[in-house]
BANU-594629 format. One record per atom (N, C-alpha, C): x negated, y negated, z; residue in one letter. Coordinates in steps of 0.05 Angstrom, whole numbers, padded with zeros to 5 digits, always signed. Atoms other than C-alpha are relative to their C-alpha. Example, Ala and Ser with C-alpha at 12.3 -4.5 7.8 and 13.67 -1.06 7.14 Angstrom:
-00018+00024+00000A-00246+00090+00156A-00018-00024+00000A+00016+00024-00001S-00273+00021+00143S+00015-00022+00014S
# end
This chain:
-00017+00024+00000X+00000+00000+00000X-00017-00025+00000X+00018+00024-00001X-00055-00050+00019X-00015-00003-00026X+00016+00002+00025X-00094-00032-00044X+00018-00012-00022X-00017+00011+00021X-00034-00046-00088X+00005-00030+00004X-00005+00028-00005X-00021-00112-00054X-00024-00017-00008X+00024+00014+00008X-00093-00133-00063X-00004-00002-00030X+00003+00000+00029X-00092-00113-00136X+00020-00019-00013X-00020+00020+00011X-00028-00153-00149X-00009-00028+00005X+00010+00027-00006X-00059-00213-00115X-00023-00007-00018X+00023+00005+00018X-00122-00206-00156X+00010-00006-00029X-00011+00004+00027X-00082-00200-00221X+00013-00027-00002X-00014+00026+00000X-00041-00261-00202X-00021-00023-00001X+00021+00021+00000X-00105-00300-00189X-00013-00003-00027X+00012+00000+00027X-00135-00280-00256X+00019-00014-00020X-00020+00012+00018X-00070-00299-00292X+00001-00030+00004X-00001+00029-00006X-00068-00367-00257X-00025-00014-00011X+00025+00012+00010X-00141-00380-00274X+00001-00003-00030X-00002+00001+00029X-00129-00364-00348X+00020-00022-00009X-00021+00020+00007X-00066-00407-00350X-00011-00028+00004X+00012+00026-00005X-00104-00466-00319X-00020-00007-00022X+00020+00005+00020X-00161-00458-00368X+00013-00007-00027X-00014+00004+00026X-00114-00453-00428X+00013-00028-00001X-00013+00026-00001X-00075-00515-00406X-00020-00023-00002X+00021+00021+00001X-00137-00557-00395X-00012-00002-00027X+00011+00001+00027X-00164-00537-00463X+00020-00015-00019X-00020+00014+00017X-00099-00560-00496X+00001-00030+00006X+00000+00028-00007X-00103-00625-00459X-00027-00014-00005X+00026+00011+00005X-00176-00635-00478X-00016-00005+00025X+00013+00004-00025X-00199-00631-00406X-00020+00022+00008X+00018-00022-00005X-00240-00567-00411X-00014+00008-00026X+00015-00009+00023X-00293-00539-00458X+00010+00028-00008X-00009-00025+00011X-00277-00480-00503X-00022+00013-00015X+00020-00015+00015X-00324-00426-00528X+00010+00006-00028X-00008-00004+00027X-00320-00426-00603X-00013+00025-00012X+00010-00023+00014X-00327-00364-00646X-00016-00009-00024X+00016+00008+00023X-00378-00364-00702X+00017+00000-00025X-00016+00005+00025X-00356-00382-00773X+00007+00026-00013X-00006-00026+00012X-00360-00310-00798X+00023+00013+00014X-00022-00012-00015X-00315-00286-00742X+00026-00014-00006X-00024+00015+00006X-00265-00341-00756X+00010+00007-00028X-00008-00008+00027X-00266-00321-00830X+00014+00027+00000X-00013-00027-00002X-00250-00249-00811X+00028-00002+00012X-00027+00004-00012X-00192-00273-00768X+00020-00010-00021X-00018+00012+00020X-00164-00315-00824X+00008+00020-00022X-00007-00020+00020X-00169-00258-00874X+00019+00021+00010X-00018-00020-00012X-00135-00210-00826X+00028-00011+00001X-00027+00013-00001X-00077-00259-00815X+00012-00001-00028X-00010+00002+00027X-00071-00269-00890X+00009+00027-00010X-00007-00027+00008X-00070-00194-00902X+00026+00009+00013X-00025-00008-00014X-00016-00184-00850X+00024-00014-00011X-00022+00015+00009X+00028-00240-00875X+00009+00009-00028X-00008-00007+00028X+00026-00220-00949X+00009+00029-00001X-00009-00028+00000X+00033-00146-00933X+00029+00001+00009X-00028+00001-00008X+00098-00162-00896X+00018-00009-00022X-00017+00011+00021X+00125-00203-00954X+00002+00020-00023X-00001-00019+00021X+00106-00151-01006X+00017+00024+00008X-00016-00023-00010X+00136-00095-00964X+00030-00007-00001X-00028+00007+00000X+00202-00132-00954X+00012-00002-00028X-00010+00003+00027X+00209-00151-01027X+00001+00025-00016X-00001-00026+00014X+00192-00082-01052X+00024+00016+00010X-00024-00014-00010X+00246-00054-01006X+00025-00011-00013X-00023+00012+00014X+00295-00103-01038X+00001+00010-00028X+00001-00010+00028X+00272-00081-01107X+00011+00029-00002X-00007-00029+00001X+00282-00007-01091X+00029+00004+00010X-00027-00003-00011X+00347-00017-01052X+00012-00028+00003X-00011+00027-00001X+00384-00083-01068X+00021-00003+00021X-00022+00001-00019X+00441-00066-01020X-00011-00004+00028X+00011+00005-00027X+00424-00098-00952X+00012+00019+00021X-00012-00019-00019X+00473-00052-00915X-00014+00027-00001X+00014-00026+00004X+00439+00009-00944X-00028-00001+00012X+00027+00003-00012X+00371-00018-00923X+00001+00001+00030X-00003-00001-00029X+00395-00028-00852X+00005+00029+00009X-00006-00028-00006X+00423+00042-00851X-00025+00017-00001X+00025-00015+00003X+00357+00071-00876X-00020-00007+00023X+00018+00008-00021X+00319+00031-00824X+00008+00013+00027X-00009-00013-00025X+00362+00058-00767X-00006+00030+00000X+00006-00029+00001X+00354+00130-00791X-00030+00004+00005X+00029-00003-00004X+00279+00119-00794X-00008-00003+00029X+00006+00005-00029X+00276+00091-00723X+00009+00023+00017X-00011-00023-00015X+00318+00149-00698X-00014+00026-00008X+00015-00023+00009X+00270+00196-00733X+00018+00022-00012X-00018-00018+00013X+00326+00227-00773X-00002-00003-00030X+00002+00001+00029X+00329+00244-00847X+00022-00017-00012X-00020+00018+00013X+00363+00192-00890X+00017+00017-00019X-00018-00016+00017X+00424+00223-00924X-00003-00008-00029X+00002+00005+00028X+00421+00229-00999X+00022-00019-00010X-00020+00020+00009X+00456+00171-01034X+00001+00000-00030X-00004+00000+00029X+00486+00171-01103X-00009-00027-00012X+00009+00025+00012X+00453+00120-01149X+00022-00012-00017X-00021+00014+00015X+00493+00069-01188X+00003+00013-00028X-00002-00013+00026X+00476+00104-01253X+00015+00026+00001X-00015-00025-00003X+00501+00171-01228X+00030-00005+00005X-00028+00006-00005X+00565+00139-01203X+00014-00009-00025X-00011+00008+00025X+00576+00106-01270X+00004+00024-00019X-00003-00024+00016X+00564+00173-01304X+00025+00016+00008X-00024-00014-00010X+00618+00204-01260X+00025-00013-00011X-00024+00014+00009X+00668+00151-01278X+00005+00003-00030X-00002-00003+00029X+00653+00156-01353X+00010+00028-00007X-00008-00027+00006X+00661+00231-01352X+00030+00004+00006X-00029-00002-00008X+00728+00227-01315X+00017-00015-00020X-00016+00015+00019X+00752+00173-01363X+00002+00015-00027X+00000-00015+00025X+00732+00216-01424X+00020+00023+00002X-00019-00022-00003X+00773+00274-01396X+00029-00010-00002X-00027+00012+00002X+00834+00228-01389X+00006-00009-00028X-00005+00010+00027X+00826+00196-01458X+00000+00022-00021X+00003-00022+00019X+00811+00263-01491X-00029+00003-00009X+00029-00003+00007X+00740+00290-01498X-00005+00005-00029X+00004-00004+00028X+00753+00305-01571X+00003-00026-00016X-00003+00025+00015X+00768+00232-01590X-00027-00014-00002X+00025+00015+00003X+00713+00186-01615X-00008-00014+00026X+00006+00014-00024X+00718+00144-01552X-00008+00019+00023X+00007-00020-00020X+00718+00205-01507X-00027+00012-00004X+00026-00012+00006X+00658+00236-01542X-00022-00019+00008X+00021+00020-00006X+00619+00171-01535X-00003-00004+00030X+00002+00003-00030X+00637+00164-01461X-00016+00023+00012X+00014-00023-00010X+00611+00234-01449X-00030-00003-00005X+00028+00003+00007X+00546+00220-01486X-00014-00022+00017X+00012+00022-00016X+00534+00153-01451X-00001+00008+00030X+00000-00008-00028X+00554+00183-01384X-00023+00019+00007X+00023-00018-00005X+00503+00239-01391X-00026-00015+00002X+00025+00016-00001X+00449+00188-01406X-00001-00016+00026X+00000+00015-00026X+00470+00146-01345X-00007+00019+00023X+00007-00019-00021X+00465+00209-01302X-00030+00005+00000X+00029-00005+00002X+00394+00221-01328X-00015-00025+00010X+00012+00025-00010X+00377+00147-01315X+00001-00002+00030X-00003+00000-00029X+00404+00153-01244X-00019+00019+00013X+00018-00019-00011X+00363+00215-01231X-00029-00010-00002X+00027+00012+00003X+00300+00180-01258X-00004-00022+00021X+00002+00021-00020X+00315+00121-01212X-00005+00012+00028X+00003-00012-00026X+00321+00167-01152X-00029+00010+00003X+00028-00010-00001X+00253+00199-01168X-00020-00023+00004X+00018+00023-00002X+00221+00131-01176X+00001-00012+00028X-00003+00011-00027X+00249+00105-01110X-00015+00018+00021X+00013-00018-00018X+00224+00167-01074X-00031-00002-00002X+00028+00002+00004X+00155+00162-01105X-00012-00026+00010X+00009+00027-00009X+00148+00087-01092X+00000-00002+00031X-00001+00001-00029X+00170+00095-01020X-00022+00016+00013X+00020-00018-00012X+00122+00152-01006X-00028-00011-00005X+00027+00007+00008X+00061+00125-01043X-00007-00029+00004X+00006+00029-00003X+00068+00050-01033X+00011-00012+00025X-00011+00012-00024X+00116+00029-00978X-00011+00012+00025X+00009-00013-00025X+00094+00080-00927X-00028-00009+00008X+00026+00011-00009X+00020+00059-00928X+00001-00029+00010X-00002+00027-00009X+00039-00014-00922X+00013-00001+00028X-00014-00001-00026X+00086+00002-00864X-00018+00011+00021X+00019-00012-00020X+00033+00045-00830X-00021-00020+00008X+00019+00021-00008X-00016-00013-00832X+00012-00019+00020X-00013+00019-00018X+00033-00061-00800X+00007+00011+00027X-00008-00013-00026X+00056-00012-00747X-00022+00014+00014X+00022-00013-00012X-00011+00019-00734X-00025-00017+00003X+00025+00015-00001X-00076-00017-00751X+00004-00028+00009X-00003+00028-00007X-00048-00086-00745X+00008-00003+00030X-00006+00002-00028X-00019-00073-00676X-00025+00004+00017X+00025-00003-00015X-00087-00048-00653X-00017-00025-00001X+00016+00025+00003X-00121-00110-00681X+00012-00022+00017X-00013+00021-00016X-00070-00155-00648X-00005+00004+00030X+00005-00006-00028X-00079-00120-00581X-00029-00008+00008X+00028+00007-00006X-00155-00127-00583X-00005-00030-00002X+00003+00029+00002X-00149-00200-00604X+00010-00013+00025X-00010+00011-00025X-00107-00214-00543X-00019+00004+00023X+00020-00006-00021X-00158-00180-00499X-00024-00019-00003X+00022+00018+00004X-00213-00222-00531X+00007-00028+00009X-00009+00026-00008X-00173-00285-00519X-00001-00003+00031X+00001+00000-00029X-00167-00267-00445X-00029+00000+00010X+00029+00000-00007X-00242-00252-00441X-00012-00027-00004X+00011+00027+00005X-00257-00320-00471X+00009-00019+00021X-00010+00017-00021X-00212-00355-00421X-00014+00005+00026X+00015-00006-00025X-00246-00318-00364X-00028-00012-00001X+00027+00011+00003X-00314-00338-00391X-00001-00030+00003X+00000+00029-00002X-00297-00411-00399X+00008-00010+00028X-00007+00007-00027X-00264-00412-00330X-00025+00003+00019X+00025-00004-00016X-00330-00384-00300X-00019-00023-00005X+00018+00022+00006X-00369-00438-00336X+00009-00025+00014X-00011+00023-00013X-00323-00491-00307X-00006+00001+00030X+00005-00003-00029X-00331-00463-00236X-00030-00003+00006X+00029+00004-00004X-00407-00461-00244X-00007-00029+00000X+00005+00029+00000X-00407-00535-00262X+00009-00014+00025X-00011+00013-00023X-00365-00552-00202X-00014+00009+00026X+00013-00011-00024X-00406-00510-00153X-00022-00019+00010X+00020+00018-00012X-00449-00552-00105X-00020+00015+00017X+00018-00015-00018X-00478-00505-00053X-00015+00021-00016X+00016-00020+00014X-00533-00457-00074X+00013+00027+00000X-00013-00026-00001X-00494-00397-00051X+00023+00002-00019X-00023+00001+00018X-00433-00418-00091X-00010+00002-00029X+00012-00001+00027X-00478-00429-00152X-00009+00028-00007X+00010-00027+00005X-00510-00360-00145X+00024+00018-00007X-00024-00017+00005X-00441-00327-00141X+00012-00006-00027X-00012+00008+00026X-00416-00367-00201X-00017+00010-00024X+00018-00009+00021X-00478-00349-00242X+00003+00030-00004X-00004-00029+00002X-00469-00275-00226X+00026+00007-00014X-00026-00004+00013X-00395-00278-00246X-00001-00007-00029X+00002+00008+00028X-00413-00315-00310X-00014+00021-00017X+00014-00021+00015X-00463-00261-00331X+00019+00024-00005X-00018-00023+00004X-00410-00207-00320X+00021-00007-00021X-00021+00008+00019X-00356-00245-00359X-00012-00003-00028X+00013+00003+00026X-00406-00261-00414X-00004+00027-00013X+00004-00027+00011X-00422-00187-00422X+00027+00012-00010X-00026-00011+00008X-00348-00168-00424X+00010-00014-00026X-00008+00015+00024X-00335-00223-00475X-00015+00010-00024X+00016-00009+00023X-00392-00201-00520X+00008+00028-00009X-00008-00028+00007X-00370-00128-00517X+00027-00001-00014X-00026+00001+00013X-00298-00145-00534X-00001-00014-00027X+00003+00013+00025X-00320-00192-00589X-00010+00019-00021X+00011-00020+00018X-00359-00135-00621X+00021+00020-00009X-00022-00019+00007X-00300-00087-00617X+00020-00013-00019X-00019+00014+00017X-00254-00139-00648X-00012-00005-00028X+00013+00005+00025X-00304-00155-00702X+00000+00025-00018X+00000-00025+00016X-00309-00082-00724X+00028+00006-00011X-00027-00004+00009X-00233-00077-00728X+00007-00019-00023X-00006+00020+00021X-00229-00141-00769X-00015+00007-00026X+00015-00007+00024X-00283-00117-00817X+00013+00024-00014X-00014-00022+00012X-00241-00055-00828X+00023-00008-00018X-00020+00010+00019X-00192-00099-00866X-00008+00005-00028X+00009-00006+00027X-00236-00088-00926X+00008+00028-00009X-00010-00027+00006X-00220-00014-00923X+00030+00001-00005X-00029+00002+00004X-00147-00032-00917X+00006-00010-00028X-00004+00010+00027X-00151-00072-00981X-00005+00022-00021X+00006-00022+00019X-00183-00013-01017X+00022+00020-00001X-00022-00020-00001X-00128+00034-00993X+00025-00011-00013X-00024+00012+00011X-00073-00015-01012X-00003-00003-00031X+00004+00002+00029X-00105-00024-01081X+00006+00027-00013X-00006-00026+00011X-00102+00051-01093X+00030+00005+00000X-00029-00003-00001X-00029+00052-01070X+00014-00017-00021X-00012+00018+00021X-00014-00006-01117X-00002+00013-00027X+00003-00014+00025X-00042+00033-01175X+00021+00023-00003X-00020-00022+00001X+00003+00092-01157X+00028-00011-00003X-00026+00012+00003X+00063+00046-01152X+00004-00008-00029X-00002+00008+00028X+00049+00018-01222X+00004+00024-00018X-00003-00024+00015X+00041+00088-01249X+00028+00012+00002X-00027-00010-00004X+00107+00110-01219X+00020-00018-00015X-00019+00018+00013X+00142+00048-01246X-00002+00003-00031X+00004-00004+00029X+00111+00058-01315X+00014+00026-00010X-00013-00026+00007X+00135+00131-01317X+00030-00003+00000X-00029+00004-00002X+00204+00109-01295X+00011-00015-00024X-00010+00016+00023X+00213+00056-01349X-00005+00015-00026X+00004-00015+00024X+00183+00102-01401X+00022+00021-00003X-00022-00019+00001X+00235+00155-01383X+00026-00014-00009X-00025+00014+00007X+00291+00104-01387X+00000-00008-00029X+00002+00008+00028X+00266+00079-01454X+00005+00024-00018X-00004-00024+00016X+00264+00150-01482X+00028+00009+00001X-00028-00008-00002X+00333+00167-01455X+00017-00018-00017X-00017+00018+00016X+00362+00105-01488X-00005+00003-00030X+00005-00005+00028X+00327+00119-01554X+00015+00025-00009X-00014-00024+00007X+00356+00189-01554X+00030-00006-00002X-00028+00007+00001X+00425+00161-01538X+00006-00016-00025X-00004+00016+00024X+00418+00110-01594X+00001+00017-00025X+00000-00018+00023X+00402+00164-01644X+00026+00016-00001X-00025-00016+00000X+00461+00207-01622X+00024-00017-00008X-00023+00017+00007X+00509+00149-01627X-00001-00009-00029X+00003+00009+00028X+00481+00127-01694X+00009+00021-00020X-00006-00022+00019X+00495+00195-01725X+00030+00002-00005X-00029-00002+00005X+00570+00191-01715X+00014-00027+00003X-00013+00026-00002X+00581+00116-01713X+00020-00005-00022X-00019+00003+00022X+00617+00121-01780X+00027+00011+00005X-00026-00012-00006X+00672+00162-01749X+00019-00020+00013X-00017+00019-00013X+00698+00101-01713X+00014-00019-00019X-00012+00017+00020X+00716+00065-01778X+00026+00012-00010X-00025-00010+00011X+00789+00072-01798X+00011+00023+00016X-00011-00022-00016X+00811+00116-01740X+00029+00004-00007X-00028-00006+00008X+00876+00151-01758X+00019-00008+00021X-00019+00007-00021X+00905+00133-01691X+00003-00030+00002X-00002+00029-00002X+00895+00059-01703X+00027-00010-00010X-00026+00010+00007X+00960+00020-01706X-00002-00026-00016X+00004+00025+00016X+00931-00042-01740X-00021+00004-00021X+00020-00004+00022X+00894-00045-01807X-00025-00015+00006X+00025+00014-00005X+00821-00065-01807X+00000-00027-00014X+00000+00027+00012X+00804-00137-01824X-00010+00002-00029X+00008+00000+00028X+00792-00157-01895X-00030-00001-00004X+00029+00002+00002X+00719-00170-01882X-00012+00005+00028X+00013-00006-00026X+00672-00146-01827X-00026-00016+00002X+00025+00016-00004X+00618-00192-01800X-00022+00019+00009X+00022-00016-00009X+00550-00159-01793X-00009-00008+00027X+00010+00008-00027X+00516-00157-01725X-00020-00023-00002X+00017+00024-00001X+00473-00214-01702X-00027+00004-00013X+00026-00005+00012X+00408-00181-01723X+00001-00001-00030X-00002+00000+00029X+00431-00167-01793X+00006-00027-00011X-00008+00026+00010X+00463-00235-01801X-00023-00019+00000X+00022+00019-00001X+00399-00270-01782X-00022+00007-00020X+00022-00008+00016X+00355-00230-01828X+00007+00007-00029X-00008-00007+00027X+00394-00206-01889X+00008-00024-00016X-00009+00023+00017X+00405-00253-01948X+00030+00001-00003X-00029+00002+00003X+00475-00278-01960X+00009+00016-00024X-00011-00016+00022X+00517-00231-02003X+00030-00008-00001X-00029+00006+00003X+00588-00241-02030X+00016+00017+00019X-00018-00014-00019X+00643-00222-01981X+00016+00020-00016X-00014-00022+00014X+00670-00154-02002X+00018+00014+00020X-00018-00013-00018X+00731-00123-01971X-00010+00027+00009X+00007-00026-00010X+00718-00063-01927X+00023+00019-00005X-00021-00019+00006X+00756-00003-01951X+00003+00019+00023X-00003-00018-00024X+00786+00035-01892X-00001+00029-00008X+00001-00028+00004X+00774+00108-01886X+00023+00013+00015X-00024-00013-00011X+00838+00148-01875X-00003+00030-00002X+00004-00029-00001X+00836+00220-01854X+00018+00013-00021X-00014-00015+00020X+00855+00266-01911X+00003-00015-00027X-00002+00015+00025X+00851+00211-01965X-00028-00006-00010X+00027+00005+00009X+00788+00208-02008X-00005-00030-00004X+00009+00028+00003X+00750+00142-02010X-00023-00001-00019X+00020-00001+00021X+00711+00131-02073X-00024-00016+00007X+00023+00017-00008X+00668+00075-02044X-00017+00015+00020X+00015-00015-00020X+00650+00116-01983X-00015+00023-00011X+00013-00023+00011X+00635+00177-02025X-00025-00008-00016X+00023+00009+00014X+00588+00137-02068X-00023-00008+00018X+00020+00006-00019X+00552+00112-02007X-00013+00025+00012X+00010-00024-00012X+00545+00182-01981X-00017+00016-00020X+00018-00013+00020X+00507+00201-02045X-00021-00021-00008X+00019+00022+00005X+00448+00152-02040X-00017+00005-00025X+00017-00004+00023X+00410+00186-02096X+00013-00010-00026X-00014+00009+00024X+00464+00164-02145X+00004-00031+00001X-00004+00029-00004X+00463+00092-02118X-00024-00015-00013X+00021+00017+00011X+00424+00039-02156X-00001-00026+00016X+00002+00025-00016X+00396-00021-02119X+00011-00024-00015X-00011+00023+00014X+00429-00088-02134X-00023-00016-00013X+00020+00016+00014X+00394-00137-02180X-00014-00020+00019X+00012+00017-00020X+00382-00183-02120X+00011+00008+00027X-00009-00007-00027X+00387-00176-02045X-00016+00021+00014X+00018-00019-00013X+00334-00124-02032X-00021-00014+00016X+00021+00013-00016X+00281-00138-01980X-00016+00022+00014X+00017-00019-00014X+00225-00105-01941X+00008+00001+00029X-00006-00003-00028X+00233-00078-01871X-00022+00018+00012X+00019-00017-00015X+00185-00049-01819X+00015+00017+00019X-00014-00019-00017X+00208+00013-01782X-00011-00003+00029X+00007+00003-00028X+00208+00003-01706X-00005+00026+00015X+00002-00026-00014X+00218+00075-01683X+00003+00023-00020X-00005-00024+00016X+00217+00145-01711X+00029+00006+00000X-00028-00007+00002X+00284+00168-01736X+00003+00026-00016X-00004-00026+00013X+00305+00239-01754X+00026+00000-00014X-00024+00001+00016X+00355+00243-01810X+00019+00022+00009X-00020-00020-00009X+00420+00277-01789X+00009+00018-00023X-00007-00017+00023X+00436+00302-01860X-00014-00011-00024X+00014+00007+00025X+00416+00295-01932X+00006-00028-00010X-00006+00027+00009X+00449+00227-01940X-00017-00021+00015X+00017+00019-00015X+00401+00195-01889X-00029+00003-00007X+00029+00000+00005X+00328+00177-01896X-00015+00001+00026X+00016-00002-00025X+00280+00200-01841X-00021-00022+00000X+00018+00023-00003X+00236+00144-01815X-00023+00006+00019X+00023-00001-00017X+00167+00138-01784X-00007-00028+00010X+00006+00026-00011X+00148+00081-01738X-00022-00014-00015X+00020+00018+00013X+00109+00023-01770X-00002+00003-00030X+00001-00001+00030X+00121+00045-01842X+00017-00022-00012X-00014+00020+00014X+00147-00004-01893X+00019+00013-00021X-00019-00010+00019X+00210+00010-01934X+00015-00024-00013X-00018+00020+00013X+00257-00028-01981X+00029+00006+00008X-00027-00004-00009X+00328-00038-01957X+00019-00019-00014X-00021+00017+00010X+00393-00066-01984X+00027+00011+00009X-00027-00008-00008X+00467-00064-01970X+00018+00004-00025X-00019-00005+00022X+00525-00039-02013X+00028-00007+00009X-00028+00007-00007X+00598-00060-02016X+00013+00024+00014X-00015-00020-00014X+00641-00022-01966X-00016+00016+00021X+00016-00015-00019X+00582+00002-01923X+00005-00010+00029X-00001+00008-00028X+00584+00003-01848X-00023-00020+00005X+00021+00021-00003X+00546-00061-01828X-00023+00009+00018X+00022-00009-00017X+00504-00021-01778X-00020+00018-00016X+00017-00018+00017X+00472+00018-01836X-00008-00015-00025X+00009+00010+00025X+00432+00000-01898X-00010+00024-00017X+00013-00020+00017X+00405+00039-01958X-00030-00006+00001X+00029+00003+00000X+00331+00050-01951X-00014+00016-00021X+00015-00013+00021X+00281+00068-02005X-00030+00001+00008X+00028-00004-00004X+00211+00096-01998X-00010+00017-00023X+00009-00015+00024X+00180+00115-02065X+00025+00010-00014X-00023-00013+00013X+00228+00165-02096X+00021+00009+00019X-00019-00008-00020X+00264+00178-02031X+00019-00022+00006X-00021+00020-00004X+00329+00143-02015X+00020+00012+00019X-00020-00009-00019X+00380+00147-01959X+00009-00022+00019X-00010+00019-00020X+00420+00112-01905X-00019-00002+00024X+00017+00004-00024X+00381+00082-01847X+00014-00019+00019X-00013+00018-00020X+00406+00049-01782X-00015-00027+00002X+00012+00026-00002X+00394-00026-01777X-00016-00004+00025X+00013+00004-00026X+00374-00022-01704X-00028+00012+00001X+00027-00011+00000X+00312+00017-01722X-00019-00016-00018X+00015+00015+00020X+00287-00037-01770X-00006-00028+00010X+00006+00028-00003X+00252-00104-01767X+00001-00011-00029X-00003+00011+00028X+00276-00141-01830X-00018-00023-00003X+00020+00020+00005X+00222-00184-01859X+00010-00021-00020X-00009+00022+00018X+00232-00251-01893X-00015+00001-00026X
# end
């Protein structure tokens, strides 16, 4: 009991001494031991690392999970050391709705078929997003979080101890200056040597931890490379999925013209899409001939036999192929990325398609796969 009382009294005295020293320093009434310039530089770099790591961590969490409620839920599960329940991505939810809508509208109708195709792609996009989030969380967010919750807490603790050692040292220096009697001076000098030793030892410990920030930067750099690789793979997957979808939709886009279930006739003229309008030369407005199930269409049949089609006297132009394209049938022309072909339009053609020529080869090509040159 007596020992505990004495210890509490001693601790209270030390705390009061540090508080007095700190207050007098703030008021300019006491001297303060300054750290060397290199040590101050290490402290500044550590603070900078901590601040930017927090900001990058928070914003990456927002990037991976924009829903703040979901982020709070994941945080609580993590603090409770419980597994976060699997959550459906927005792409997967959209895929579910599209599939259900296709079943209601009729999976055999053009709209229903397209909904199924797009829904399947959205499901694949959602799965790719889930893999990317998992990889980024594991390889990027976790190391950043470990630094803030582990290494940085250790550094902060040792810095507080160093601050207390410095206050003790400066308080001893002040008492030595005030000492008058020889015995008081001897006691103050002895206490000063002890506090100086403790301060130097703690300064060295803190310095080693601060120098370890360089290793932290190296580790975070490696994690950043892994994050970029994961993000690159994710966007590459998304790009490939959308290209595949575009090809699938392009092969039966003509089935949407003149749907037998349509209750209103098609317009007299169809405006081409923005890309074609900006790049193709002006041609006379020609009525679009609707395609009716069971009724032959001479214009459409002529377009479907590109080898029998002759290019117009004017209106042809060069185009660069943007992506590889696999011909769906003999009426289409297979394309290779970056090759140059000649293209032109014919009366009654779907505005999303052109006739393409490469040497003696000729066939329909989708406009979205081309860069039309002036």
